[in-house]
C-alpha positions in Angstrom: -9.6 15.1 -7.9 -10.2 17.1 -4.4 -7.4 18.5 -2.4 -9.7 19.6 0.3 -13.6 18.7 1.1 -15.5 20.4 4.0 -19.0 19.6 5.2 -21.1 20.7 8.0 -24.6 21.1 9.0 -26.4 23.7 11.1 -29.3 21.9 12.5 -30.9 25.0 14.2 -31.3 26.7 10.8 -31.2 23.4 8.6 -28.1 24.9 6.4 -26.2 22.7 4.5 -22.5 23.7 3.6 -20.0 22.1 1.5 -16.7 23.4 0.4 -14.3 21.7 -1.9 -10.9 22.2 -3.5 -8.7 20.6 -6.2 -5.1 21.4 -7.4 -3.9 19.7 -10.5 -0.4 20.4 -11.8 0.1 19.6 -15.8 2.5 19.4 -18.5 1.9 19.8 -22.1 4.0 19.5 -25.4 2.7 21.5 -28.2 3.5 21.6 -32.1 0.4 23.7 -33.3 1.6 26.0 -35.9 -1.2 28.4 -35.3 -0.4 29.1 -31.7 2.3 31.6 -32.1 1.5 35.3 -32.7 3.6 34.8 -36.0 1.2 34.6 -38.5 3.3 32.8 -41.2 1.4 29.4 -41.2 4.3 27.5 -42.3 6.3 28.3 -39.5 5.9 26.5 -36.4 7.5 26.1 -33.2 7.7 23.2 -30.8 7.1 24.1 -27.0 6.7 22.4 -23.8 4.4 24.1 -21.2 4.1 23.3 -17.7 1.0 24.8 -15.6 -1.1 24.3 -12.6 -5.2 23.9 -12.7 -7.6 24.0 -10.1 -10.6 25.4 -8.2 -12.7 26.0 -5.1 -16.4 25.0 -5.0 -19.0 26.3 -2.3 -22.7 24.9 -2.0 -24.9 26.2 0.7 -28.5 25.1 0.7 -31.6 24.9 2.9 -35.1 24.1 2.4 -36.0 26.9 0.3 -32.8 28.1 -1.6 -29.4 26.8 -3.0 -26.4 28.6 -3.9 -23.2 27.2 -6.0 -20.2 29.3 -5.8 -17.2 28.3 -8.1 -13.8 29.9 -8.7 -11.4 27.8 -11.6 -7.9 28.7 -12.7 -5.9 27.3 -15.5 -2.7 28.9 -15.9 0.3 27.8 -18.6 4.0 28.8 -19.2 5.6 27.7 -22.4 9.4 27.5 -22.5 11.1 30.1 -25.3 7.8 31.6 -26.1 5.9 33.5 -23.6 3.4 34.6 -26.2 1.8 31.4 -25.6 1.5 32.0 -21.7 -2.1 32.4 -20.3 -3.6 32.8 -17.1 -7.3 32.0 -17.1 -9.8 33.0 -14.1 -13.4 32.0 -13.8 -15.6 32.9 -10.9 -19.5 32.0 -11.3 -22.3 31.9 -8.6 -25.7 30.2 -9.4 -28.6 30.5 -7.1 -32.1 29.1 -6.8 -35.1 29.8 -4.5 -37.8 27.6 -4.3 -41.3 29.9 -4.1 -43.4 26.6 -4.2 -43.4 23.1 -5.4 -43.9 24.4 -8.8 -42.2 27.9 -9.2 -38.2 28.2 -8.8 -36.5 31.9 -9.1 -32.9 31.7 -10.1 -30.1 34.0 -10.7 -26.5 33.3 -12.4 -23.4 35.5 -12.6 -20.1 34.8 -14.0 -16.9 36.7 -14.3 -14.2 35.0 -16.7 -10.8 36.0 -17.6 -9.6 33.8 -20.6 -8.3 34.1 -24.2 -9.4 33.3 -27.7 -7.0 30.3 -28.2 -7.5 28.2 -25.0 -11.3 28.2 -25.0 -12.4 28.5 -28.6 -12.6 26.1 -31.0 -11.9 27.0 -34.6 -15.2 25.1 -35.6 -17.5 27.3 -33.4 -16.6 31.2 -33.4 -14.2 31.8 -36.1 -10.2 31.2 -36.9 -7.7 33.4 -34.7 -4.0 33.1 -35.3 -3.0 34.7 -31.8 -3.9 34.4 -28.2 -5.8 37.7 -27.1 -6.7 38.1 -23.4 -10.2 39.0 -23.0 -12.7 39.5 -19.9 -16.6 38.4 -20.1 -19.0 39.1 -17.8 -22.6 38.1 -17.3 -25.7 37.9 -15.4 -28.8 35.7 -16.1 -32.2 36.1 -13.8 -34.4 33.2 -14.6 -37.4 31.5 -13.5 -39.3 27.9 -14.2 -42.6 26.9 -13.6 -44.1 23.4 -13.6 -47.6 23.9 -15.4 -48.5 20.3 -15.0 -47.1 17.1 -14.0 -45.9 16.9 -17.7 -45.1 20.3 -18.6 -42.6 23.0 -17.6 -42.1 26.7 -18.5 -38.9 28.7 -18.4 -38.0 32.4 -18.8 -34.5 33.8 -18.5 -32.6 37.3 -19.5 -28.9 37.2 -19.9 -26.6 40.5 -19.9 -23.1 39.5 -21.1 -20.4 41.7 -22.1 -16.8 41.0 -23.8 -13.9 43.1 -23.8 -10.3 42.2 -25.4 -7.2 43.3 -24.8 -6.4 45.8 -27.9 -2.7 45.9 -27.5 -2.9 42.2 -28.4 -5.7 42.4 -31.0 -4.2 42.0 -34.3 -7.1 40.2 -35.7 -9.8 43.2 -35.6 -11.7 41.1 -32.9 -14.3 43.6 -31.6 -15.8 44.1 -28.1 -19.4 43.3 -27.6 -22.5 43.5 -25.3 -25.5 41.3 -25.6 -29.2 41.2 -24.2 -30.5 37.9 -24.6 -34.0 36.9 -23.7 -35.4 33.3 -24.1 -38.7 31.2 -23.4 -38.7 27.5 -23.2 -41.5 25.0 -23.1 -41.3 21.2 -22.7 -43.8 18.6 -22.3 -43.2 14.9 -21.3 -45.7 13.2 -23.8 -44.8 9.7 -22.7 -41.8 7.6 -21.3 -39.9 7.8 -24.4 -40.9 11.3 -26.2 -40.4 14.8 -25.1 -41.9 17.4 -27.1 -39.8 20.8 -27.0 -40.1 24.6 -28.2 -38.6 27.8 -27.5 -38.6 31.6 -28.3 -35.3 33.7 -28.2 -34.4 37.0 -28.8 -30.7 38.6 -28.8 -29.6 42.0 -29.4 -25.8 42.3 -30.1 -23.9 45.7 -29.8 -20.4 45.2 -31.6 -18.1 48.1 -31.0 -15.6 48.7 -33.8 -11.9 49.7 -32.9 -10.7 53.2 -33.4 -8.6 54.1 -36.0 -5.9 56.9 -35.9 -3.2 58.0 -38.3 -0.8 60.9 -38.9 -0.8 61.2 -42.6 -3.5 62.3 -44.9 -4.0 62.6 -48.9 -6.1 65.5 -49.5 -7.6 66.2 -52.9 -5.6 69.0 -54.7 -7.5 71.6 -56.5 -5.1 72.1 -59.4 -4.0 69.2 -62.1 -6.7 66.7 -60.5 -3.9 65.5 -58.0 -3.6 65.0 -54.5 -1.3 66.5 -51.6 0.1 64.3 -48.5 0.5 66.0 -45.5 0.6 65.4 -41.6 -2.9 65.5 -40.2 -4.8 64.5 -37.2 -6.7 61.7 -38.4 -9.0 59.9 -35.7 -12.0 57.8 -36.5 -14.1 56.2 -33.6 -15.4 52.7 -34.1 -18.7 52.6 -35.5 -21.0 50.7 -33.4 -23.1 47.7 -35.1 -26.2 46.1 -33.9 -27.3 42.9 -35.0 -30.9 42.0 -33.7 -32.1 38.2 -33.9 -35.3 36.8 -33.2 -35.9 33.1 -33.4 -38.4 30.2 -32.9 -37.6 26.4 -32.8 -39.6 23.2 -32.4 -38.6 19.7 -31.9 -38.4 16.3 -29.7 -36.1 14.2 -27.8 -36.9 10.4 -28.1 -35.5 7.6 -26.4 -36.6 4.4 -28.2 -34.4 2.0 -25.7 -32.4 2.8 -22.7 -29.1 3.2 -24.8 -30.5 5.2 -27.7 -31.4 8.9 -27.7 -32.3 10.8 -30.8 -33.3 14.7 -30.9 -34.4 17.1 -33.3 -35.3 20.7 -33.3 -36.0 23.2 -36.4 -37.2 26.7 -37.0 -36.5 29.9 -38.5 -34.6 33.4 -37.3 -34.9 36.9 -38.5 -31.8 39.0 -38.6 -31.5 42.5 -38.8 -28.2 44.5 -39.0 -27.8 48.3 -38.5 -24.7 50.9 -38.2 -25.1 54.9 -37.9 -23.9 57.2 -40.4 -20.7 58.9 -39.5 -19.0 62.3 -40.4 -15.4 62.8 -39.1 -13.9 66.3 -40.3 -10.0 66.1 -40.6 -7.7 69.1 -41.0 -4.2 69.1 -42.1 -1.9 70.1 -39.1 0.6 71.7 -41.5 -1.9 73.7 -44.2 -4.9 74.4 -41.8 -6.8 75.4 -45.1 -6.7 71.8 -46.3 -10.0 69.8 -45.2 -11.7 66.6 -45.6 -14.4 64.5 -44.2 -14.6 60.9 -43.9 -18.0 59.3 -44.2 -19.3 56.0 -43.1 -22.9 55.4 -44.7 -25.8 53.9 -42.7 -26.0 50.1 -43.1 -29.4 48.4 -42.8 -30.2 44.9 -43.6 -32.5 42.3 -42.6 -32.7 38.6 -43.5 -34.5 35.4 -42.7 -32.7 31.9 -42.3 -33.2 28.3 -41.2 -31.9 27.1 -37.8 -31.7 23.5 -37.2 -30.1 21.0 -34.5 -30.0 17.3 -34.6 -28.3 14.6 -32.5 -28.2 10.7 -31.9 -26.3 8.9 -29.3 -26.1 5.3 -28.9 -24.3 3.5 -25.5 -22.7 -0.1 -25.7 -21.3 -2.0 -22.9 -17.6 -0.6 -23.2 -18.2 2.1 -25.4 -20.6 5.0 -27.1 -20.8 7.1 -30.0 -22.5 10.3 -30.8 -23.6 12.5 -33.7 -24.5 16.1 -34.0 -25.7 18.2 -36.5 -26.5 22.1 -36.4 -27.4 25.2 -38.9 -27.0 28.6 -37.0 -26.4 32.1 -37.5 -24.6 34.7 -35.2 -21.7 36.9 -35.2 -18.3 35.7 -35.2 -15.3 37.1 -33.2 -14.8 39.7 -35.8 -18.5 41.1 -35.4 -19.5 39.8 -38.9 -22.9 37.9 -39.1 -21.9 34.2 -40.2 -23.7 31.2 -40.9 -22.4 27.8 -39.4 -23.1 24.5 -40.7 -21.6 21.9 -38.4 -20.6 18.3 -38.4 -19.6 16.4 -35.5 -18.8 12.6 -34.5 -17.6 11.6 -31.3 -16.7 8.2 -29.9 -15.2 6.8 -26.7 -14.1 3.4 -25.9 -12.8 1.7 -22.5 -10.2 -0.9 -22.8 -10.0 -1.4 -19.1 -11.2 0.5 -16.2 -7.9 2.2 -16.2 -7.3 2.5 -20.1 -9.7 4.6 -22.5 -9.5 6.2 -25.7 -11.6 9.0 -27.4 -12.2 10.3 -31.1 -13.4 13.6 -32.4 -14.1 14.4 -36.0 -15.4 17.7 -36.8 -16.6 19.8 -40.2 -17.6 23.2 -40.0 -18.8 25.3 -43.2 -18.8 28.9 -42.3 -20.2 31.4 -44.7 -20.4 35.4 -44.2 -18.3 38.1 -46.0 -15.3 37.0 -48.1 -13.1 37.4 -45.2 -15.3 35.1 -42.9 -16.2 32.2 -45.4 -14.2 29.1 -44.8 -14.5 25.3 -44.4 -12.8 23.6 -41.5 -12.0 20.2 -40.8 -10.4 18.4 -37.7 -9.6 15.1 -36.3 -8.4 14.4 -32.7 -7.9 10.9 -31.2 -6.8 10.8 -27.9 -6.0 8.2 -24.8 -6.4 8.7 -21.2 -4.8 6.4 -18.4 -5.0 6.7 -15.1 -2.4 4.0 -13.6 -3.1 4.7 -10.2 -5.6 6.8 -7.9 -3.5 9.9 -8.3 -1.6 9.7 -11.5 -3.2 10.5 -14.9 -1.9 10.6 -18.4 -3.7 11.9 -21.0 -2.1 12.1 -24.9 -4.2 13.4 -28.0 -3.2 14.4 -31.5 -5.1 17.2 -33.7 -5.3 17.9 -37.3 -6.6 20.6 -38.8 -7.1 21.7 -42.2 -8.8 25.2 -42.8 -9.9 26.1 -46.6 -10.6 29.7 -47.2 -13.1 31.1 -49.7 -11.7 32.7 -52.9 -14.1 34.2 -55.5 -17.0 32.2 -54.5 -15.1 28.7 -54.5 -13.0 27.2 -51.8 -9.2 27.8 -52.8 -6.7 25.1 -53.5 -4.2 26.2 -50.8 -5.3 25.1 -47.3 -2.8 25.5 -44.3 -2.7 22.6 -42.0 -2.1 22.3 -38.3 -0.8 19.7 -36.1 -0.6 19.6 -32.7 0.3 17.1 -30.1 -1.1 17.4 -26.5 0.3 15.7 -23.4 -1.0 16.5 -20.1 0.4 14.7 -16.5 -1.6 15.1 -13.8 -1.7 14.4 -10.3 -4.9 14.4 -8.4 -4.9 14.9 -4.6 -6.5 12.5 -2.5 -10.0 13.6 -0.9 -10.3 15.0 2.6 -13.3 14.9 4.6 -13.7 16.6 8.3 
């Protein structure tokens, strides 16, 4: 998979450096009804896409520290519909410094230019009809300490902000900034059982979009009527803050070498606030006409259960897995949403070159009337590497979405059918 691989060692300073790179051309045929900017869900367009993926990886290390620097890119060009084109770029650095045999200090940073449709699974963060470019930046100092031979403590802080291309934003997706703090504790009870515990605090700032209009209806003092006149109407977006504090406790258990069971449960306190806002408006034609747009202060709090559970089983030529989770977090539109997810995965290897996969997921999202929906998705696939360099990957995805209506799932549910075909060429590795 690597186009270039370099390695050298400086004996005088005990410095190890490894440089690697890979370039993978790809081709794709897509019939997904929801990928076009056209929001008419019954109108789809079959498109061929061509692209190139690749990256550069650098590892530097000595006896006390280690740095991993990576850059990845993923680009696609679709025939007859450039609204689907995307150019994803990712740059990340992870560093570790070993103070002693027990203490490790780390610093992670990431700069990611991607878009909603290429990286979001509809069962994860909400449903979007359009491809919206965005930029995400994050930095995360972290520290871990070995308390005993069987116990480890980890502390981490993360700052992350996300900004969307507002010219392409037709779905009211909001920019955001988050401060995240976490404490994790693990204890190896015996060879088969590990106990886990965590505390987490997150503060989300969700920046509402500005609104601007040139027409305004004013109350008319006579006959209980209204007068419509040109006006300067600019309403800055309101910043909503969502703070969550959670705790979880659980375990990971391996009854045999081929079976893994895990469970964690706890609670989360949620608080949402938005400030009161008053915006004066004056008519540009009749200056004596004035009005005020008020947005009232919102403050609410709640407590919710959070759960995660998983099971894995490995066989001689296959493996299966099941995951369940119950969580609460803001979706792409900035609305606090509850997610209950079920996911089943399976893989089977027919020969060393030919394998198949299956992914089935069900997500129940509960929030406001606009955010509540149930999403079901099935994606079987096949992977064939007929020689050392050529790889063929084909998959089909069916997605059904039921939107909430008056507290019940509506009868109408738009379906999505997508066929993915990727042909990749993997360059030989070279060492110098």
